[in-house]
Phi, psi and omega in degrees: 000127179236135179222145182223146181255123178247123183290144175264130184223156176295141181291344183279351180263099185301319181295320180291323178298315179299319180294321179293323179296321177296318178296323179295316178298320179297320180295319179296320178296316180295323179295319179297318178298319181295318179296320179297318179298316180298318180297320179296318178297321180296318178297318179299320179296315179299318179297318179296321178296320179296316180295322179296317180296321180295315179296322178294323179293319178295318180297322181295331180291334186246007186236135175261124181287137178242147178295151178299134179272127179296140181279121178289150178289140183280125177290153180294126181284135177243127181286127178289151179296145181293135179257146177296144182293131178274160177297146181298119178278146179296141180292134179293149178293144181296131181292160181303320183289341182272358181293157179306146184298334183291350176292340182273110184293346181257009186303318186292347177265344184270332181225160174083209190303310185290328175296318178297319180300315181298315185287348171291328179215087187249162176293319183298328181283349183085001181291329180221159177276322177201159179282133175227121178238178178208151170248112189248072180285155171273129183277054181239019179177176179272152181287150178240184186300328179296323179295333180298329178291316178297320178296311182298321182291310184290314179288319180293322179299314179297318180295317182300324185251025173068028182251206181219155182231137178260148167260108181248121176278119180275074188262059182259358180236102185301335182294120176088353181279129182222154180303323183298330180285321177301312183295314184295321181296312179297322179296319181292323177300316180288327178298325178284357174099016183245146178237113180297143174295320177214151170253119183237170182223133176301327181296339176295342183255014184303316180296316181294321179294319180297318179299320179289329176295317176297321179297324180292322176296315181298333177274005181062035177244013175205156181208157177273123181254136179238029178279158175281169179299320180294323179293320178296319178299317180295322179299332181267012176085011182256204181081202181296128183071055184302159180098008179282162180297148176279151177213161186282152173296146182293343180265000188298325184256020176294153182303146181304316181298323180293316178297321180295318178298316182292324179295318177294327177294323175302315182295324184274003173094017181292327186247155175262175181302132177087352182271336180201152178202154177266127178241147176279140180268093186257236184224101183290344179274351180289141179286350181272118180302338180286002176245012182266061176053064180295157178282140178253322178222144177221166180252117179282168175297153184305319184289350181244016184275335182287125184267147183300327185247328184258358177067228184262016185296323187246139172256348178234151182224144180287151178276168176300317183299331179273323188280317192305305184291325183288322176292324173302318181294314180302321186271000178069033179296130181269324182229107180269097185266110185246179180268163184297334179295343180257012184298318179293338182287346183301324181296313180290327177303309183286327179300313184294318178299319181293318182295325180267358177056049176247166179304135184246110175294164176270118181258132175224159191240135175240227180210148181197173182264189179230156183265349191301317182290327178293320177303317181296318179299318181290312184294329181270002175078015178290333174231159186292315183195185182292341180259016175301127185300345179281346180272171177243032169287158181294325179290331176288320178293323177296321180295327177291341182100010179285123182288151182299324180298329179293323179292317179294324177296320178296317179298316180296324179294323180290325185074192182234131179217156177273351180281145176283127184231150173248123183257124178291144182298327181294333176291320176298314182294322177297319179296321179296315180298319180297321178293317181296327179300330182269341191237340186241136181295136175273109184251162181251142178216127178258111185278319178238087188289141173231124184285138175236121178257123179267100194296328185271010172264150178294153181299328182260018182297130178216121179225121181276123183254131180272118182244121181290151178286341184208158175284338183268127180294344179275005182307134175090350186272347185237029182292150176288149182306332183271358184258144191303325187282353180301328182268357182224055182293345182281345181279102186256341186204176175217163181251146177228151183278136172251116186233183181299324179249128176233166180238135176238166176291137183304325181287353180271009177225138175232144177289327181237125182280162175211163184296331183265012180248128188241023179244197190286138177203161181306128179080003184255141180256130178223160177265151172255144186306116175065003174283137189303322185230153182282175176236157177234127179289132181251325180195177178209158179243144183237154175287131185293334182271308184272340183077009182276141178293128184249335185206139176243136176258142182214168175235150183270122186274057177263115182296135180286332183265007179081008179284176181294132182289164178298130184281129179295152177288000000 
């Protein structure tokens, strides 16, 4: 409801008439605004009614109507008589099934994204005979913490569903590939506890890949492009003044026979790097950049043409976009599990398999890191090498002493998602500590010993104290196969002698106590680990020259009458 007041004035008063006309115009403007508001509200109501009707219709498809259940009359409640309080019973230990889900190293394959991926193409459905995956690193650097996730996912997925996983070196770019990277990558995979079914190389398929490239040209689905890098960028709408319309390369419609001749000329050395390349003839109107005529073959610089395994045989090399899906096809990969940075590539992956009419694996996308920034740190001398403990390469983490099982536990804890995520380092470190608590013995070491003599104990007093290796009762049960305790999960504790003289850390004693200090001091009572009763410091002795405390005297707070001992502060 909207209301406005317009003054009534005599028509003979010109000033008043003018004022009334202004008020009338203002009222008309307000009325128009009000009508517009009402119309908007009406549209919103109609839209809400339509959505409600649609939801009700969908709900009706999945819901069975039941007759109304008669409400029973409520019986009169009677308060039970009060019972005397029973003694507090000890809390039962948490059952194995009640443990956090992250204790299960296969959890990420049983629920969520990876479970859905498997059931899209499962053995049970008859779609495949067995699961086959692959981990395809480029041998141009050392693996980092991000690669551990890709390793765990591909090898773990195959293991979970009774399949096999290949380690395939994607060695299609001679630049930067070295023997040390091949060796280190395979070593890291095995260090994490995985054994590849086969070790393969993309370069083993160079002849087969070249034949398929010629076949693609003959089908008029590829052409030789001789544009400069700047021209290709402009064709894709980039370069100076980005956002311009895309347009085709001038060589895109050259005759098939001409492209085939030029492609063979590339192989025989007619062109230098950057002068010619083979591009796939895809769909420039597609909104996905991975369909904008990607490169299939390129010519590297002369100094980078020699291949680590094939030597000087080839002057041209296939790109990742051309090689990846075809090698997956050659090896019969059933589930091509890639990183989120390759999600847009799925369209071109499937396009190429379809155009060449070869077996098409199912590609799905997860998440992982990149090596490029680490390469820059190493090359510029900011770190000593790839195993510098400040890095998060796997060889650096191994050098730090982090066990492989801890890394796999961290990966399982993260799970798999298509969303891009940033993981704080403290989360990684917390996960490592939690893993070590279950798998590695917690031992004691006194670096700066200070002797404590318990004066009221006999000189020959000896009491063996049982000290657990961990605070967690599940300690030792989840060790990684490469870690020592995997074969000895029954070893839960060790014994240490408690005698008249014990040693504490020097920093655990002060000559003068304070409210914010909770360790040993004159007149203060503290407990010793797993020793039945606490001790109280009574005095101390100092070196006459240095003034340093050399010995602390204490008494054992064991009640003679069996009463409760004095509680430590």
